[in-house]
C-alpha positions as CSV (number, residue, x, y, z in Angstrom):
1,X,85.0,86.4,116.8
2,X,88.4,86.1,115.2
3,X,91.8,86.7,116.8
4,X,94.4,88.7,114.7
5,X,97.9,87.1,115.0
6,X,101.0,88.7,113.6
7,X,103.9,86.0,113.4
8,X,107.1,86.2,111.5
9,X,110.5,84.6,111.2
10,X,113.1,86.9,113.1
11,X,116.9,86.9,113.4
12,X,118.4,87.2,116.7
13,X,118.9,91.0,116.1
14,X,115.1,91.5,115.4
15,X,115.1,91.5,111.4
16,X,112.6,89.9,109.1
17,X,114.3,89.7,105.9
18,X,113.2,86.4,104.1
19,X,116.4,86.5,101.9
20,X,118.6,86.3,104.9
21,X,117.2,82.9,106.5
22,X,114.3,80.6,106.0
23,X,112.7,78.0,107.9
24,X,114.0,74.3,107.8
25,X,111.7,71.4,107.4
26,X,110.1,71.1,110.6
27,X,109.1,74.6,110.7
28,X,108.0,74.6,107.1
29,X,105.8,71.9,108.0
30,X,104.4,73.7,111.2
31,X,103.7,76.7,108.7
32,X,101.6,74.5,106.5
33,X,99.6,73.2,109.3
34,X,98.9,77.0,110.3
35,X,98.2,77.9,106.8
36,X,95.5,75.0,106.8
37,X,93.8,76.1,109.8
38,X,93.6,79.7,109.5
39,X,90.7,81.7,108.5
40,X,92.5,84.0,106.3
41,X,95.2,86.6,105.9
42,X,95.7,90.4,106.1
43,X,98.4,91.6,104.0
44,X,100.3,94.7,103.3
45,X,101.3,95.1,99.5
46,X,104.9,94.3,99.9
47,X,104.2,91.3,101.7
48,X,101.5,90.1,99.3
49,X,103.4,90.7,96.3
50,X,106.4,88.6,97.8
51,X,104.0,85.5,98.7
52,X,102.2,85.6,95.2
53,X,104.9,83.4,94.4
54,X,102.7,80.8,95.9
55,X,100.0,81.5,93.2
56,X,101.8,79.5,90.6
57,X,103.1,76.0,90.8
58,X,106.8,75.4,90.2
59,X,108.1,72.2,88.8
60,X,111.0,72.1,91.3
61,X,108.6,72.3,94.3
62,X,108.6,69.2,96.8
63,X,105.3,67.8,98.3
64,X,105.5,70.2,101.3
65,X,106.0,73.4,98.9
66,X,102.9,72.3,97.1
67,X,101.0,71.8,100.4
68,X,101.7,75.1,101.4
69,X,100.9,76.6,98.3
70,X,97.5,74.8,98.1
71,X,96.7,75.8,101.9
72,X,97.8,79.6,100.7
73,X,95.7,79.7,97.9
74,X,92.6,78.0,99.8
75,X,92.4,80.7,102.5
76,X,90.8,84.2,102.0
77,X,93.3,87.1,101.9
78,X,92.8,90.8,102.6
79,X,95.4,93.2,101.1
80,X,95.8,96.5,102.5
81,X,97.2,98.8,99.6
82,X,96.9,102.3,98.3
83,X,98.4,101.4,95.1
84,X,97.3,98.2,93.8
85,X,94.0,98.2,91.6
86,X,93.4,94.5,91.6
87,X,94.6,91.3,93.4
88,X,95.0,87.7,92.6
89,X,92.7,85.0,93.5
90,X,90.8,84.3,96.5
91,X,92.0,87.8,97.7
92,X,90.2,91.4,97.9
93,X,91.6,94.8,98.5
94,X,90.9,96.8,101.9
95,X,90.6,100.3,101.0
96,X,89.4,103.2,103.2
97,X,89.1,103.0,107.0
98,X,91.6,100.3,108.1
99,X,90.3,100.1,111.6
100,X,86.5,99.7,110.5
101,X,87.5,97.1,107.9
102,X,89.5,94.9,110.3
103,X,87.0,95.1,113.1
104,X,84.3,94.2,110.9
105,X,86.6,91.2,109.6
106,X,87.4,90.3,113.1
107,X,83.5,90.4,113.9
108,X,82.6,88.4,110.9
109,X,84.9,85.4,110.9
110,X,86.1,82.7,113.4
111,X,89.4,81.5,114.2
112,X,93.0,82.8,113.5
113,X,93.5,85.7,110.8
114,X,97.2,86.0,110.1
115,X,98.4,89.7,109.9
116,X,101.4,89.6,107.5
117,X,104.1,92.3,107.3
118,X,105.7,94.5,109.9
119,X,104.5,98.1,108.4
120,X,101.0,96.6,108.4
121,X,101.4,95.0,111.7
122,X,102.7,98.2,113.3
123,X,99.4,100.1,112.0
124,X,97.3,97.5,113.4
125,X,99.2,97.7,116.6
126,X,98.7,101.2,117.1
127,X,95.0,100.7,116.2
128,X,95.0,97.8,119.2
129,X,93.9,95.4,116.9
130,X,96.4,92.8,117.4
131,X,95.7,90.0,119.6
132,X,98.6,87.9,119.5
133,X,102.3,88.4,118.3
134,X,104.3,85.1,117.5
135,X,108.2,85.5,117.2
136,X,109.9,82.7,115.3
137,X,113.3,83.1,116.8
138,X,116.3,81.8,114.5
139,X,119.8,81.7,115.8
140,X,121.1,84.0,112.9
141,X,122.4,87.6,113.1
142,X,121.7,90.0,110.0
143,X,122.6,93.4,111.3
144,X,120.2,94.9,108.8
145,X,116.9,94.6,107.2
146,X,113.1,95.3,108.1
147,X,112.6,95.0,112.0
148,X,109.9,92.8,113.2
149,X,108.4,95.9,115.2
150,X,108.2,98.5,112.8
151,X,107.8,101.2,115.4
152,X,107.9,101.2,119.2
153,X,107.0,97.9,120.7
154,X,104.1,97.8,122.6
155,X,103.8,96.5,126.2
156,X,103.7,92.8,125.8
157,X,103.2,89.4,128.0
158,X,105.0,86.3,127.4
159,X,102.3,83.7,127.2
160,X,104.2,80.6,125.9
161,X,107.7,79.8,124.4
162,X,108.2,76.3,122.5
163,X,111.1,74.9,120.6
164,X,110.2,74.1,116.8
165,X,112.7,72.0,115.1
166,X,116.5,72.1,116.1
167,X,117.1,75.8,116.4
168,X,114.1,77.8,116.4
169,X,112.2,79.2,119.4
170,X,108.6,80.2,118.9
171,X,107.9,83.1,121.6
172,X,103.7,84.2,122.1
173,X,103.1,87.2,123.4
174,X,99.6,89.3,124.0
175,X,99.4,93.0,124.6
176,X,99.8,93.6,128.0
């Protein structure tokens, strides 16, 4: 059975705005390894549209950016959307009963499936489907943006914390 994991970069004040800060080289290499090992990713529409950036090659990319793009393209993706009619390569639309679709997905797969996007994560949290939360805490204060938890924070228990690179702490929580 697959494990559903919601992990994102977060500012000290709780925001996940990808335009406010970015992972450094060490953390980016960590994300490449994670993408290579994941059984797939479940996206909300907005996050999927942001990540579609990795579908097309860009001549200015370095080797690590090309490696991340290859890992992202290779993994299966499931996109939860009421407005999209089609999705890109190696992706499928999740329509209808979200809880049933995700339960079937978890039952049919092994490994970790990434949950991408705080709004989708909130819906899956409310359904009790997220198995682990990974907060990559950056030493940045934004003062605005989209919060990591899009609704009330569920009761959590800290499992691990570790430093990645010079200034990022990964906090790993499970539902309490």
